[in-house]
N, C-alpha and C positions, 0 to 999 in steps of 0.2 A: 308308801315310801316317803320318808321325811328328810328334810334338810337339803333339798335340791331346788335351786332357783335357775330359771332359764330366761335370759334377757334378750329383748329385741328393741331396736330403736332406729331412728334416722340420723343419729348423732355422728356416725363415722368414728374413726379412732385417731383422728389427727390432733385432737386436743384431750383434755382431761375429763370430759363429761362421763364417758363410760367408766373410767377408773373411779370417779367419785361415787357412782352407783355401786360399784364393787365395794368401795370402802364403807359405805353406809351399811350394806348387807353384812359385811364382816364385823362391823361394830355392834350389830344385833347379835350375831353368833359367830364365834371363831370356827365353829364346826360346820358351817354351811358350805355346800358345794355349789359353785356357780359355773354355768355354761352359757355360751352365746348362741342364740339362734342366728341372728344377723344384726349388724349395725349399719348396713348399707342400703336400707330402704331409701328410695329417693325422697328428698326433703318434702315433708308435708303430705306424702302420698298414703293416705289412710287406706285406700283400696288395696294397695300392695301389702300393707301391714296385715290386713284382714286375710288376704290370700296366703301369706306365708304362715299364718297360724293354722289355717285349715290343712296346709301342706305338712304340718309338723306335729301338732298337739296330740293327735290320736296315736302316735307311735311312741309316746312316753308313758311310763307307768302311772298308776293311781297315786295321788298325793303330790305330784310334781306341781310347782307353781311357776307359771309364766308371767313375766312382766313385759308388756308391750307399750312403748312410748313413742308414738307418732302423734304429735299434739299441737297442731297449729292454733288451737283455741286456748292454749295454756293461759291461766289467769282469768278466763272468762267465766260465764255462768254454766258451762258444760260440767256435768258431774263426773266424779271419779267412781269407778265401779269395780267390783270383784264378782266373778262368776264361777260356779262349779259346773264341770262338764259331766256328761253321762258316764264317761270313763273314769271319773274320779279326779281328773286334773283340775287345776284352777288357773284363771287368768285375771291379772290385775292390770287395769288399763283405763284411759279416758273413755267415757261413753260417747264416742263421736263417730261410730260406724266401724271401728276396728273389729267388732265382733260379728260383722255382717254375715260372713260365710259360715261361721260356726252356728249362728242362729238359724240360718236358712236350712242347714242340714240337721236341725233339731238336736244339736249336741249340748245345748245349755240346759242344765237341770234346775239351777237356782241362781238368782242374782241378788246382790246387795250393794247399796251405795256406801262408799267409804266414809266413815265418820272421821273427818279430818281434825276434829277437836281432840281425838284420841290417837288416831293412826297418822301421825305426822312426826317427822324428825324433830326432836326437841331443839328449841331455840332457832327454828327456821320460819317462824310465823310471819315475819315481815317480807319473806321472799315469795314472789308470785310467778317466777319465770322458770323454775327448775323443779317442777313437780315430779319429774322422773326420778330425781334423787330424793326429794323431801317427802314424797307421799308414796309413790309406786314402789320404788326399791325398798323403802323402809317397811311398808305394809307387807309387801311380798316376802321379805326376809322373815318378818315376825310370824307370818302364816306358815312358811316353809319350815321354820325351826320349831314350831309348836308353841310359841309364846302366846299366840292368840289362836282361837278357833275361827272357822269360817263365819260362824254366827256373830263373833265379836268384831267383824269388819264394819258392820253398820246395819241399818234397817233394810228389810226386804224390798226388792223392786220386782214388779211383775216382769217376767221374761218377755212378754209381748211388747213392753215399753222400752226395751233395750234398742238403742238407735241403730237403724239400718241405712246403708247407702242404697241408692237405686240400682237394681239389677234387672236384667232381662233374661227370659227363659229361652232356651234353644227350642226350635220348632221343626217338626217333621211335616213335609208337604207331599208325601206320596213318592215322588221321585228324587227328593232332595231333603237335606237338613240344613238349617241356617242357625248360626249362633254368633256369639261375640268372641273376640280375642281378649281374654281376661288378663293375661299376664305373660311375661316372657320368661323362658328359662335363661336367666340373665347372662350367665357366662357363655352359653353356647348359641344364643339367639333364636332358639326355637319358639314357635307361637303356641301357647297353651290356650285352648278354647273351652267354652262351657258346654260343648256337645259331648254328652256321655257316650260311653261305649254301647250301652243298650240302645240308645237312639240311633246311633250310626248303624248298628246291626240290622235295623229295619230296611236299609238299602240293599241288603243281600249281597254285599261285597265280601269276598273271602280274601285271606292273606295272599298276596301276589297279584290280586286284581288291580285294575286301574281306576282311579277316581279323577273326576274333574273338579278342580278347586277354583273358586272365584272369591276374591277378597275386595271389599269395598270400604272406603272411608266416607261416611255419609252416603251420598249418591254417586260418588266417583269411583269407578272401577280402577284399582291399582295393580291387580294381578289376576291372571287366568292361565291355568296350565293343567296338563295331565300328569299325574304322578302315581307311583305304586303305593298300595296299602301294605306296609311292611311290618313284620314282627319286631325287627330291630334294625339299627343302622347298617349292620353287616349285610342286609339283604339288597342294598343298592350300592352303586359305584360312588367313590369319593366325588363330591361336587354335585351329586344327583339329589333332587328333592324327594321327599317321602312324607306320607302321613302314617301315624302310628298311635298306639295307646300309651299315654303317659302314666306317671306313677300315681296319679289321682284317678285313674280309670276314665279319663276324658281323652278326646282326640287332640292331637298336636301335629304341627307341620314343621318340618326342619329341612336343612340341607346337610347331607353327610359331611362332617368335618368343615362346615361353613356356617355362617350366621344368616339365617333367613331374614330376620328383622333388618339387619344392616344392608343386605343385598337389595332389598326392595323398599327400604325406608318405611317399614310397617311398625306401628306402635300398638297400644292397647287402649281399651275402654269401650263403652257401649256404642260409640259411633263407628267402631271397626267391626264390620260384619264379615263372616266367612260362610260360604255355601258349599256343601259337598254333595256331589251326585256321582252315580256310576258313569264312567266314561262311555261314550257311544261305541258300540261294538264294531262298527264299520272301520274304525281307526286301526284296530288291532287284529281283526280276523281276516 
């Protein structure tokens, strides 16, 4: 599928930055179709940019080009990169950890460093602060419209050398599983963890069963409670907490029609740990 560009950034839409990226893409080809993944990534938050890609890329057809620009190191020695996914999609981005989750799930088939002597907006060579417009949108549009092939982006890079952010694996300990709170379901305040459905299933908890949830920030416990393992939000009362399987097949914690993160002042990152175990039977039998 040619001629489709999907943009992600931390620019917001309060000024002309995103519009300028659109303009560059349309200057490459009037026939290109442009869509937005999001421009509301928190400023400089590479981790969230990586997570939003893993949340989205796999659901777009072969040939789609994603441009992701969360780039606190713009103008530095960090390289610019393009990758081809196992599903045939492409991502154009700074090589700063934005590809962490895609790489960890073995979705990157091939990587190339962008040759900025060729793949750069004409007459922009003296600007070093808006690579989203001058390099990424320009290169992404040229690739999406078929003006250049993926091979013409630049020289090969070993996939193993693509930059990764530090991540931690979820752990099963017989009667519990412990993982990290990786990201929020931003609009609704749910906590999305790195605990997979398969790992959770080892606890032997069926839908409707009760779980004990403990959340820690470093060594400080900030939340402990019993909640239902639900198929959907409709399985619990409004205002009641629940644990469920999210759209990435991982475990998530929420309040029905409320924000769990705001209610308990819980954030994300490797220092935010969540432990799940089957609730003691004596409480409910």
